[in-house]
C-alpha positions in Angstrom: 190.7 191.5 218.1 190.9 190.7 221.7 188.7 188.0 223.3 186.0 188.8 225.6 188.0 188.1 228.8 190.7 190.3 227.4 188.2 193.2 226.6 186.3 193.1 230.1 189.5 192.8 232.2 191.6 195.6 230.3 189.4 198.1 228.4 187.3 199.6 231.4 190.5 200.1 233.5 192.3 201.9 230.5 189.1 204.1 230.0 189.2 205.0 233.8 192.7 205.8 233.7 193.6 202.8 236.3 195.8 201.4 233.6 198.5 203.3 231.5 199.3 201.5 228.4 202.5 201.8 226.3 203.1 200.7 222.6 206.1 198.2 222.4 206.9 198.1 218.4 209.8 200.3 217.5 213.4 198.7 217.8 216.9 200.1 217.5 217.6 198.5 214.3 214.4 198.4 212.4 212.9 201.7 212.9 209.6 202.1 210.6 210.7 198.5 209.0 208.3 196.7 211.1 208.4 193.4 209.3 212.1 193.1 210.3 211.5 193.3 214.1 214.0 191.2 215.9 212.3 190.7 219.3 211.0 187.0 219.6 208.3 185.6 221.8 208.8 181.8 222.0 206.0 179.5 223.3 206.7 177.4 226.2 203.7 175.5 227.4 201.4 177.9 229.0 203.7 181.0 228.7 205.7 182.9 226.0 209.3 183.9 226.8 210.2 187.2 225.5 213.6 188.3 224.5 214.7 191.6 222.5 214.8 195.3 222.7 212.5 198.1 222.2 213.2 201.8 221.9 211.4 205.1 222.1 208.7 203.7 224.0 206.5 206.5 225.5 205.1 206.4 229.1 206.7 202.8 229.9 207.9 204.2 233.2 204.4 204.5 234.4 202.6 202.1 232.3 200.7 199.1 233.7 200.2 197.6 230.3 202.1 197.2 227.0 200.9 196.3 223.6 203.7 194.3 222.3 204.4 193.1 218.8 207.1 190.3 218.6 208.2 187.6 216.2 206.6 184.3 217.1 207.8 182.4 214.1 211.4 183.1 212.6 211.4 185.2 209.3 212.9 182.5 207.3 210.1 180.3 208.1 207.1 182.2 206.9 205.7 182.7 203.3 205.6 186.4 203.6 207.2 188.9 205.8 204.1 190.0 207.2 203.3 186.7 208.8 204.9 185.4 212.0 204.3 188.6 214.1 202.1 188.3 217.1 200.6 191.0 219.2 200.2 190.7 223.1 198.6 192.7 225.9 201.1 192.1 228.6 201.8 193.3 232.2 204.8 195.6 232.4 206.0 194.2 235.9 209.2 196.0 236.5 210.1 194.1 239.4 209.9 190.7 237.5 213.1 189.2 236.1 213.9 189.6 232.6 212.6 193.3 232.2 214.7 196.4 232.3 213.7 200.0 231.5 216.1 202.7 230.8 214.8 206.3 230.5 216.2 208.3 227.5 217.3 211.9 228.2 215.6 214.3 225.8 216.1 217.9 225.0 212.3 218.5 224.7 209.1 216.9 224.9 209.7 216.0 228.5 205.9 215.9 229.6 206.1 212.2 228.8 209.2 209.7 229.3 210.8 208.0 226.6 212.4 204.5 227.1 214.6 201.7 226.1 212.9 198.5 227.2 214.9 195.2 227.4 213.5 191.8 227.5 215.9 188.8 228.5 213.6 185.7 228.6 210.7 187.8 230.2 207.8 185.4 230.9 204.3 186.4 230.0 201.2 184.2 230.2 200.0 182.6 226.8 196.5 184.2 227.3 198.2 187.5 226.7 198.2 186.9 222.9 195.7 189.1 221.2 193.9 187.6 218.0 195.6 184.6 216.4 199.4 183.9 216.6 201.2 185.2 213.6 198.4 187.7 212.6 199.9 190.5 214.8 201.1 192.7 211.8 197.5 192.7 210.4 196.0 193.7 213.7 198.5 196.4 214.5 198.0 198.1 211.2 194.5 198.8 212.1 195.7 201.0 214.9 198.9 202.3 213.3 197.1 203.6 210.1 194.7 205.7 212.0 197.6 206.8 214.1 199.5 207.9 211.2 196.7 210.1 210.1 196.2 211.6 213.6 200.2 212.4 213.5 200.0 213.8 210.0 196.9 216.0 211.0 198.9 217.4 214.0 202.0 218.1 211.6 199.7 219.6 209.1 198.2 222.0 211.5 201.7 223.1 212.9 202.8 223.7 209.3 199.8 226.1 208.4 200.3 228.0 211.5 204.0 228.3 210.9 203.2 229.5 207.4 200.6 232.1 208.7 203.4 233.6 211.1 206.0 233.6 208.2 203.5 235.2 206.0 202.5 237.8 208.5 206.1 238.6 209.3 207.0 239.0 205.7 204.1 241.5 205.3 204.9 243.4 208.5 208.6 243.6 208.2 209.8 246.7 206.3 213.2 247.0 204.7 214.2 249.9 202.3 210.7 251.2 202.3 208.6 248.0 201.4 207.7 244.5 203.1 210.2 241.9 202.6 207.3 239.6 201.4 207.3 241.6 198.1 210.9 240.3 197.2 210.6 236.9 195.3 213.4 235.5 197.5 211.0 235.5 200.3 207.5 235.2 198.3 208.5 232.0 196.4 209.5 229.9 199.2 206.3 230.9 201.2 204.1 230.0 198.0 206.1 226.6 197.6 205.3 225.8 201.4 201.7 226.5 200.8 201.6 224.2 197.8 203.3 221.5 199.8 200.8 221.8 202.8 197.9 221.5 200.3 199.2 218.5 198.7 200.1 216.8 202.1 196.3 217.8 203.1 194.9 215.9 200.2 197.0 212.8 200.7 196.0 213.0 204.6 192.2 213.3 203.6 192.4 210.5 201.0 194.3 208.2 203.7 191.6 209.1 206.2 188.8 208.3 203.6 190.4 204.8 202.9 190.3 204.0 206.5 186.6 205.0 206.8 185.6 203.0 203.7 187.7 200.0 204.6 185.1 199.4 207.5 182.5 198.3 204.8 184.8 197.6 201.8 186.9 194.3 202.2 188.9 195.3 199.1 190.8 198.1 200.9 193.4 196.3 202.9 195.3 198.0 205.8 198.5 197.4 204.0 197.1 199.4 200.9 196.3 202.3 203.3 199.7 202.4 205.2 
């Protein structure tokens, strides 16, 4: 979706590791409701002025670039909620006015940082716009749907491993002369967990198939996948 100049100046440096990139979508009061994002990017001549807040932004402390989703047209002025959002590939200049990062303290997952990011009239060049203005939601869904399948696959794998360990323990743990897994109070929840995992696996495979087929079938929209 980026133009030739954006692709040539950014992608090789991302692949080489020279640029670290973070993903600026989630906000404090919208969560997964992406269409209700409050962060705005207002066009002023050859630049956009960004104001708003993002949260749980991974690797913002070390990132050189941010893929930012912001509203460029007020929600009340668009025909559909999915319109009016635009995507930008911006420099995350931590010394520039209008940008503040706050690291979030976490109990776990400390291999990467998580952050609140505050924009207060943060200026970005107009040529950081990716694709057409107002079409950012459609663009970002292409990446988010694939990411959802990835995260779902990770969770599914963890679930199968957890079930395998629980089943092994139920077979090995002997109480009153027999394995605890022979008790219905243990066996039935394990069986329910297996059925839930199998159902989740089928849903994941179906979503992944839709993503693959959407490349050649225009009737499959990214919104229908998500």
